[in-house]
N, C-alpha and C positions, 0 to 999 in steps of 0.2 A: 629392306635397305638393297638399292637398286647398285649396282656396280657400272663404273664409267671408264672405259677402255680408249686409250690413244696408243696407236702402234705407227711405226714411221720405218721406212728403207732410206739409208743414209747411201748416196753414191759418190764417190771421190772424183772431183773436179780437179783440183789441182793438188799435187802433193805436199803435204808439209813440209818443212825443212828438218823438224826434228820429232815430230809427233805422229803416231797411225790417225784414222780417223775417228776411232773408239774416243783417244785420248783428248781431240780437239771438240766432240761434243760433251764429253765431262767437263771440260773447262768451262762451256758455256752455262752448262747447268751449274755448275758450284760459284758462278756470277750473282743467281738469282735466289739460290735456297736458302733456307735456315740452318739445315742442316744433312748431310747426306752420308751414308755408312754404305754397304754392299747389296743393300736390298731397298733399303727406305729412304726416300726426297722428304726432306719437311719443307712445305710453300705455304705462307700463310697460315701457318700452326695448322696444317692439315698433311696428313701423312698418305704421300703416294708410294704404292709398290712398285719398283722398277726394274727391269734387266736388259742389260745392253750387253750386243754379243757380236764377235767382228772374228772369221778365221785369220788366218797370220797370211799374210801377203794378199788377203783380199780388198778389192776395191770396194766392197758394200758392209754396211753395218745396218744391224736391226737393234731399235729400241721399242720396249712397250712398257706404258705405264699405266696402271690400273687405280682408281678410290672408290672406296664404298661409304665416304661421308657424305654427309645431305649433299641433295644436289646443287642448293643454292651455295654451297661452301666449295664442294669438290671442283666445280667447274672453272669458276674464277682461278683456283690453283693451278689446275692441269691447262688452262688458257695462257697463262703467265710462262709454263715452261713452254709451250706452241709457238706461242710469238717469239720467243726470244732465240727458237730456231728461223723463225724465217725474219728477223730482224737483225741478226748479228753480223757484224763487220768479219765474222770469219766464212761467212758465206762463200768467198771464191776458192773454199777449200771443199765443197761439197753442193749436191744439190738435195735436196728433202720432199720426200713425197710420204702424203700422209696414208698408210697401209687400211687403216682403220679409224674411222672419226666418230668416237662416241659420244662426243660431245653434240654434233648434228644429230646423230641418231637419237638422243634425248629431246630435241629441239622437235626434230619430226614427229616422235613417238606421241608429243602433246599438242601438237597443232593439228595432227592429222583428225584427230576424231572432231575438231571444231570446224575443219573443212567439210566432214561429214554432217556434221548436224545443219550447219548454213544449206548446204543443197538440198535436205530433207525438209527443211523448213521454206526454203522458196518455193519449192515446189508445195506444200502444204499450202503458203499463203495463194499463190496462184489459184489452185484448185478450190479454195473457199470462196472465193471472186468470182471466178468464170461459173462454176456450178450455181451461183445465186443470179447471176446477170444471164446465163441460157440454158441453164437446164443440164438437160441430157444431150443437148447440142450442141456444147462447148468446143468439142473437138471438131466440127464440120463447120460451127460458124466460126472458129478462131485459127484453124491451121490449116493455111493453105495445102492445096493439092501436090505440090510439088515438095513441101517438107515430109507431105505423108507418106510421099512415095519414098523417102528417104528412112524415114524413120520403119517401114515396114521393109526395106530392105536390109536394116541394120537387125530387125528384129525376124528378120528371116519368117515373114508371112503376116497374116491379120494380127492387126493392134487393137485389144480392146483401150476402153477410155480410163481403165485401171491402169494399163503399160503406157500410155501415150506419153508423159512426161518423163518417166522412168527412161525409155528410151530416147530423149535427146540429151547430150552432153552437155555440159555447163556453158559451153562458147554457143550453142544451137539455143538453147533456152534463153538467154539474153538478147539474141537474133531475135527471136519470138516475141519477148517481150518489149524491145526497145527501137526495133525496126520500125521505118515507118510505110503503112500501110498502102499498096496501092490501091487509087480509085478507079472505079469504069465510069468515068465521066458519059460516056456515050449511054452507057445506060441506062444511067440515072437519068439524062436529060429528054432520052427517048420515052421512058418509061414513066417514072416517077413526075417529070415537067414537062411532059407532053401536053400538047395544046388543049386538047381533052381535062387533062387533069388540072391544068393551072385553072380554069373556068370554073372550076368546084374547090381547089382550095383556099383557105383562109391566108393572110400574110403571115400568120405565125408557123402554120404549116409549111408555106414553101421556106420561110428562114430557115425549119427546122432541115429539111430536107438538101436545102444549102450549104449547111453545117456537115453535113453526110459526105459532102463533096471535099471537103479538108481533109488533108494527107495528116493523119495521126497514129502513133503506135499506139499497139494494145495498153500500154501501162500509162498514157494519155488518157484513152478511152475511160478506164475502168479501176487505175489504181493512183490516181493522183491525191486522193484523199489519205492514203499513206507514205505522203512525200513525192516532190517533185522528182519526175524522171532524171534531170542531170544529177541532183545530188545521189541518185540509188546507184546511176551509172559508174559515178566517182566512188562510193563504197564499195561496189563490189570491183571494181578494176584495180583497186587499190590492194584487197588481200589475194590478188591473181598472183602478186607479182613473184613469190616464190612456191606459189601453189605447185606449179612441177617440181620444184627442188624437193618438195616433201611428199610428193608421192612415188618419188624416185630414189630419194632417200640421199639426197646431195648435199654438199657442203653448205650450211648454213650458218652466220656469224651474227653473234649476240644483239647484231642492232637489228637486224633482218628479224630474228624472234621476237624480241621484244615487240618492235615496229607492229609486225602484224598480229601477234599474241592479243593486243591490244584492240587493234580495229577488228578483228575477226568476235570479240567479247561483246563490242559495240553493234555491230552488225547483227549479232544472234539475239540481242538482248530487244533491238529494233523490231525485227521479225516475230520473237514471241508477242511482245506488244501488240502489234498489228493483228496476228492469228487470236489471240485471246479476244482482241475486242470484237473482232466481225463474228466469232466462234458464237460471243454472247448476244453479240444483236440478232445473229440468223436463229438461233437454238435456245435460247433461254426464255422462257415465260416469267414474267414479274409480275407480281402482285402487289396491289396499292399497299398492304402490309410493308412489302420489301422495300416500296418506293419512300413510303413514310419514315420507315428506318434509316435508309441513306439521308433525306434529311435531318433527320433530328442527330444525327452523328456528323452532317456538314456543319448544322447550326451551332453546334455543342464547341467544334473545333476551332469556326473563326470567331464567334463572340470573346473569345479568351484573348484575342490580340487587339479587337475593335474595340470593345466596350469602354466607356470609361468609367461608368457607375458600377461600384460592387454589386447592389442589388439587383441590377439587371443582369448581371454576368451570373448568379445565385439563379435568377428566373429562368436564363435558357439554359444553363447548365444542368439543372433539376429537371427542366421540360426534356433535355436530352435524354437522361438517364432514365426519368420515368417512361419514356419512349422505348428505349432500347431492353428495358427490362419485361415491357408488354410484350416485345415481339416474339409470338411464337406462331407457327402455321397453322393459326385458326382464324379464319374469317370473322366469327364471332366476336373474338378481342376487339378486331379493329373496328368492327360497326360499334361498338358500345363504348369501350375503356378509352380507347385513343382518342378519338373526338370527344369526351367528354372531358380528358386531361389537358385538351388544348382549350375549352372554355373555359376550365378552371383558373387556369395558368392567367387567362387572358382578365377575367373577372376579379381576380386577387389582386393582378398588379396592376391595373390599368390606370388607378388614381395614384401611384405612386408618382413621386416628381423624379422621372428618371432623365429628361431629357427631351426636347421636341422629336428628334428622330427616335430616340428608345423606345416613348411611350407609346410613338405611333408603331412602332415595330409590334408591340404586345398587343396593341389593339388590333394587329393584323392576324395573329394569331387566333381570336375568334372565327374571323373572316376564312382562315384556312379548313378551321373546326367544319364551318358551314360548307367550305366547297367539296369537301371529303363527304362529309353527309350525301351530300347530292350526289357524289361519284361513285356510293357505295356500292350500287348496282353493277358499277363497271369495274372489270378487272385490265381494261387497258390500258398498259404502262404511260403511252406517251399523251393520252388523254388525262390520266392522272397527274403526269407531271406538270402538264400545261395548268391543270388546275390550281396545284399549288403556285408555279409562277404567276398567275394571274391574281393572286389572293397574297402576293407578298412582291409588291409592286416598288418596295422601298429603296430608292439608291442611297441617300444622305446617310443611313446607318454604316453603309457599306463605302464609304467613299466613292468614288468613281465606278463601283461595282456593278455593272449591271446583273441585280440580285434574281431576275426572270428569268435571264439566259445561264447562269451559273444553277441555278434548281434544276432547270429542265435539263441541261445539260449532265448534271451530277446525279439526277433522280433515274434516269433513265433505267441505267442497270444498278443494280445494289450491290453493295459493297461486298464484295468476295473475301472469305479467309482465305491467304496466300502463305505458301510455304516460302520464308525467306530464301531468297534467290542469294547460292553461295558464290562469290565470286572468284572465277577459277583464275590458276596461277597465271600471274601478269608479267612478272620482270624476275631475273634469273636471283637477283637479291633480295627477293620477296619470301615467303612462307611457301614451300614448295606444296604437291597434291599429297594427300594423305599416304597413298602408298610408296611415297619416296622419302617419307616424314618420319617411317616407321624408326624405333630403335633411338 
């Protein structure tokens, strides 16, 4: 269990008529505590150890308070005393200075790892996207010579691809991502749009070159898929507000902590989702068995809410369960069992009175089976997903849903077994982190 300490130096501003400074402070404390003896204050049912000392005839007084209760309980108790000192009508008698601010220390300790996670994930996302777009040329293609010189100066020498982003501070990284890039208009006109070139270029090619002449940021060119630039700039700027305070262990209010903690949790989740998506897209090979399994899970999930006929629900849920049961890392199973199951379900329930839309949907199972048989020689995920989508065009069964699009988008990447994300500590009155919750 962590101990939180608050300590203060009080300096006499105006002498009280009958009390020394120590007695003035104890009078303020007595107004808000439940119980006080020589060593313990009880506030909000929390025990706070304290000591208050002042030499005779001294104009200074020292107060220290510590609590070992759970963080989400002791912080409000300590804050209650803290606020009393700084809002008391008796402030005319003293100046109050926080000598040690353990509450802000606790906030900084919780926020600092999240800021570190944010910067690392932001660099990771940039590298995934730029290496896909430019390969090993990403540094020379996206980092200006002026910026590269600054990076080299900070790194005291040559900068490798591995070290390029690490040698940019966060402000430089944001400028790199969001600043509009200057365009060499003269160079483009004299080279790519010269008279000789114009005679050979098609209209589409000319339009493409003209598009290159529009001033854009690196984010606009390569990152728009993961959100609008203005939205990301806003998110990033909002978590900047107390970043300097956290880095340098300055005073942070509970309102600042709560707001920033929530925003850091959200932006880190967004970055994780974007990184996971592009990683799967760029590096994972997907077999037809994986794709069909994703479709089975999707169909079984959707039909629970949309099917009116219990018989039809049984069809698709049974189909989904059968496919998942058969999913093993063996193409032989795909070639025979999966396709046979599709056909069997289609033949068995084709004559049931399930409603026009649902009957048509069942018939399409047969078409899906045929499509997969035709595609069995190919393990290309995009072709396979398209085969499913094309053989399942029915929209009526799913309201206004474009089923072809849903299947194609949902089946490109197989369902991954993910570890449930644990929501980090969000507010002081919620359950604290494990290490602070022991005992």
